[in-house]
N, C-alpha and C positions, 0 to 999 in steps of 0.2 A: 381352356384349352391351352395358350401360350405357354412355351415351353414344353408343352408334351411330344414326346419322344413317341415317333412311330415304330411300330413294330409291323415290316412287312412280311408277311409269312407264307409268299409264294416264292417259288423258284423261277429264275429266268423263263427256263422252258415253260412252267407251267401259266406265265404270267404271261408269254405270247401265245399259248393256245387259247388261253379265254379271250385276251385281243383278238384273235380270229375268228372265234365265236362271236365277241361282241361285234365285228365288222358284219360279219353276216345277219345276226337277229336285227341288228340295227337296217339294214336293206328293208326287213320285212315290217318295219316301223308302219311304213306306207299303209301295210293291211288293215290299220287300224279305222282307214276310211271305208274298207267294203266288206267288213267280216262280217258285221252284222246280218248280211245276206246270205251268208253261206253257213247258218245254222241250221240244221235239220234233225238232231236226235240229240240226245244226251249219252256220255260215254262214260262206263263205267274204268276210272283210269286207274283205280287201286281197290284193292276189298272196301267196302262199307262206302266207298267217296264215288259220286258221281258227277261231270261236268258236264255244264252245258254253254259253248264257246260260241258267242256273238261279236258284237263290237266290244265287250268285256265280259268277264266268265263269271257264271254262278254254278255254286258249288252247293249239292246235295250230299249229306253224311248221314246214313241210313244205320239205324240200330233197331233193335226189337221193340225199341216202346215207343218209338217215332223219328221223324227224320229231321236235322237240324240245316237249315237254310244259311250260307255264306254268301252275302250278297245276292241280286235279283237281276241284273243285268240291266241296259237302256231301256228305257219306255218305248223307244221305236223297236225294241226286241221282244218286245212286252208278250205277244200271242205264240211267237215261237218257243222261247223259255218257256212260258207255261207248257204247253204241248210237251215239248221236251221232255221235262221235270217230271209231268203227270203220268210219265210210262213207269214211273221209278214206284214200287210200292209203297206205302206206308203213310201216317197222317202225318201233317206237319207238326213238330213239338217247340220248335224254336226257331226266330229269323236273327242273325249275326249280321250287321254292316259294318263294313271294314273302312267306310268313309262317307264324306258325302257327296261325292261328285254325280253327276247326274246320270253317266254311264255305269254308276255301281250300284242307286236305290232306285233308277227312274222306273221300274217294274215293279215296285213294293208294293203299290193298291192291288195289283192281281196276284199276291199271293198273302196279303194281309188277311187274318182268321182272329174274330173276338176268341181271346183268351190264350192266343199264340204269342209267349213273348217275345218282344223287339229291343234286342239288345244291341247296344251304341255307347261310343263316346260321349260323354258329356258336352264337346263342342259340338257334335254333328249337327244339331238342330239350328243352333246361330249359323254356322257355316251353311246350312241348306237355307236358310232365311236369306244371309247376305246373295247367293246365288237367285232365288227368287226376284227380290229386292232390286237388283240389276239386271236382270233378266233381257230386257232390251238395249242395255250398253255391252252386256258382253255376246250376245248372239250375234250383234253384228260386227264385233268384233272376230268371233271364230268364226262366222259364215266367210270372211275373207279368207282364212287361212285352211278351213275344211269345208267347203259350201256343200257337199253332197249329205255331210253327216250333219251339219246341223239345219239344212233345209227337214232331213226326217227329224229331227229333235223338236224343231218349231211345230212340227205336225201332233208330236206327241207331248205337250208340257207336262212338267212337275210339279206334281202336288206335295204339300207339305207332309211332314209325319212326325209324330212323336213316340220317340223311343218309350220302353214302359221300364226298363232296364239299366240303369246309367252307370258308364264306366269312368272311375276318375283313373285307375290304375291297373286293378286286376279285378277278377270276375271267373267264379268257375261253378259250371254247372254239369253234371252227369245224368245222360239220357241212355238208358238201354245198356248200362253199365261201360259206358263211352266215357272219358273225362274230355270236358272241352275248358280247353284253358284260355280266358281270353284278356291278352294283354295291351294294354295302351303302348303304341308305338307312332309318337306324332314326329312329325319331319317330314316325312317323303312326298306328299301332298299335301300337306297340311297340319294342323294341331290335334286334327279329330281321329289319327290314324289310329287301328285294330289290327290287332294278328290274333289269329287263334292257333293255338297247340294241343293237341290229340297224341298224348306221350303213349297211347298203346299203340299206335296207327302210325309213329314216328312221321305224323304228317303236321307240318306248318303252311296256315294259309297267311299271307303278308298283304293282301289288297294289294294297291301302290305304295308300297314302302317304298322299293327302288324306282317307283315310276313305272310305267306302262308296260317296260321291257326290262329284263334282269341285266339285260350286258351294255347298256349304254350308261355316261354319264347321266345322275340325277337332274331333274329339271326342276332347280330351285328358284326360278324366275317362269313365265309366263307370258308368251306372246300375247295372249287375249286377253290378261288383264285379272291378276289375281293378288291376293295377298302374297307376300314372299316365304318361300318355304325354308326354315331355319338351319342351319348346317350342323349346331350343337346338338339338338334334341334328336336329329337324326343319325347323328353318329350315335347317339346314345341308344337311339333305338335298335341300330342293328349289332351294337353290344349285347343288348338285351337279347336279341334272339338266337346270338351267336351262343351264347352262354347255355342254352336250353339244354338238358342232360333227359334221355339219353338224346345225341344229337339226331338230328331230322334225316329221314333218308328220301324224303318227298315231300318237296316244295311246291305249293300253288299257288301260284304268283296270281294278281289282278285281271291280265291280259296274257294270252299265248298260251302253250303248252307246259304241264307239268317239268320241274326238272327232276333229276332223281340221281342218288348217290349222295351218301353224306360227304365225300372229299368233295366232290364237285360242288355242291352248295357252301358247303364251308368255303370255298376257295373264292365262290361267286360274292358272297357275302362279306367277306373278309376284302378283297380286292375293292368293293364300293364302298365300305367305312372307311378304309384307307387314302383312297382316291379323295373321296370328299373330307379328309381329316387334314390331306396335304394340302385341299387346295384351300381349306381353312386357315390353315396355320402358318402358309404362304402370304397370304391375302392380310390378317392379322400383322404380321412380321413386317411387311412392307408399308402399312399403314405406320405403324410404330416408328417407321423408318424416314418416314417422311415423305414416300412415294406419291403420287396423284392417280387418282383412279384408273385412270385411260391406259398410263403407263402399266401397272397392276396387271389390265386385262389383257396385254399384249406379250408381257414378261412370264406370269403364271404358267408353266405348262407343266402336264404331269410325268413324272420318269420313266423310263420304258417300261419299268418293272409293274406301276400301276397302270400304264397305257387301258385305255378304255373307247370305246365307241363313244364318237359324238354324235351321232344320229339324232336323237332327242333332247338331252338338254346339251349345253357346251358349257365349259370349263372357261371362258371368259366371262358367259351371264351368270356363273357360279362365284366368281371373284365379285362381280357388280351386285349381285343379291347379297352377297355376307357384306359388303363394305355398307352398302344402303339399309339392311338389318340393323347394323351398329350406329349409324348414324344420321340416319334420314336424306334427305334429298340434296340438302346444304352443302357444297364442297369447298368453301373458303378459297374458291378462286375468282369469283369476281361478285360486286357488287348487284348487278344485272341480274343475278339468281335469285333476290330477295323481291322484285318486283314484278309486275306484269306484264310488262315490257318484253317481249322475246328478243335473243340476239338475231332473229329473222327478221324482225320490223326493221333493220336498215339493211336488207340485202338490197331492194330497189335502189335505195341511192347510190350505195356502194357500186352495182351492176353499172349505175349510169356513169360515175366516175372511172369505171374500167373501161369504158366504150362500148357499153351496152352488150346485152343477150348473146349475141355474138361471138363477142370476142371471150366472154367469160365460157360459152360451150364450147370456143376450140382450146381453152385449155384445161377443159375437162376431158375432153378428147387425147389430150397427151399424156394427161393421168392414166385414162384406161389405155393406152399404147405403152406405158411405164409399169402395168401390174400394179396397177393402186385404183382399182375403182371406186372401192370406199372413198376416199379423197376427192375422186371424180364428182360422186354424190351431192359433195359440198357445194360445189362449183356449179351442178346443174339446179340444184334446190334455189338457191341465190339467183341464178341467172333466171328461172320461172316466176320467182318470186315477181321479177321486175315485168316481165315479157310470158303469161302463161301458156300463151301459144304459139311461142317462138318454136320452129321447127330444127333449129340448129340444137337446141336444148334439147328437146324432145328426143331428137337423135342420139344426143350424147349421153342423155339417161338411157335409153335405149342400149348401147353399147356397153354401158357401165353394168346393168342387172343382168345384161347377157354374161357379162365377164363376170359376174359373182355368183349367178346360179351354175356355171362352170365348176366353179371353186366352193360354194357351200349349200349347193341347192338340194345334196342329198338329207340335211337334216333337215327332217319332219317340220318343223313350223318355221323354221326360216326358210327353206326349198317355198313351201305354201305363200309364205309373204313376199317374196322376190317375185315369185311366178303370177300373182295377183299384182303387183305393181306392175310388170312388165307387160300385161296385157292392156290394162287400162293406159300405159304408153303407147302400144302398138293401137288403140283406138283413136287416139290422140293423133297422132301421126296421120291415120287414114282420113281424118274429117277434112272436106275439100279447106 
């Protein structure tokens, strides 16, 4: 990708329009915590295409020779999803799974039928097994961010599954005269991504190729803890769907409503591709120029014509994901990175030398007042390492977190983390 020249195919006016749409869509990302309870029925969103929209989307494509299910929805939405799609006439002819995330495959046991082929990427089963292997670890982390959804998920554990048709690059099937082209589109939320293209309907199903919202910067890194998503395969996947002919006029993503109109679909996919490519190329250029990771996280910004919402993924996180996907975790900054003793092990002694937790907390409050709440947290963490019950340090932490929530809390993941930290801090301050 180095030296790749970007061709930004959007006028400034269209880019501004898409950015506004992204902000509006980003504000709805929080609905990912509540949408499951809103699923009441299947809706025919286009001829032959039925949508059951819960926490994620399950699609049923009807044909004269049977129906094709694309994703199954979350396990805790299973009863509602089955009930909604059972109202659509026709027997199930095939199941296609766009990727292994539990909100897309969780209801699979409710739909599985003997003799019905299950089509998925070769990497899907390995990713699903990773999730099953690390369920306690990941659920504990995710519950901090999305408690309501994770409590529901824990009550409906996900079963293992084995696809009967494996896709490495592409697979085609024809059912009732409709041609389904299944394409490997890795990158967006992992290496097992698939998209489904039905040329006769000009309908494109992408799962979470662009993440759970089509309007935000994609999430190359997850706070809950998953493998990094790689930028270069994602760019290639976006180019693959952009090359489809005839051009799609109906885009059916893994969450929220369909996107209609070939110009808007193309503009949105192009903008996402170009935004990821810009961040990738700027990060690689900075690495080769000798800039450190944190400088690049501060400096790399999207130009106005590529502006997108950061309500889900964040550009700075993308920079770090790209850096670490190329280099791993050793940054060549300190020998301490190579040993099991963290820098924080020195905090208690340093705080004592600085005059104690109260003095360090006072400096943290100064940084909050200067509009530097993230720097204040470094002082707070050191003070609390020395004196975990220090009320001065806890008060400074509350002030820093409150400022960060006001500034960054609209991001779906970061907001969840910051609010959970504030809740714990308030609880600690409430203790006698």
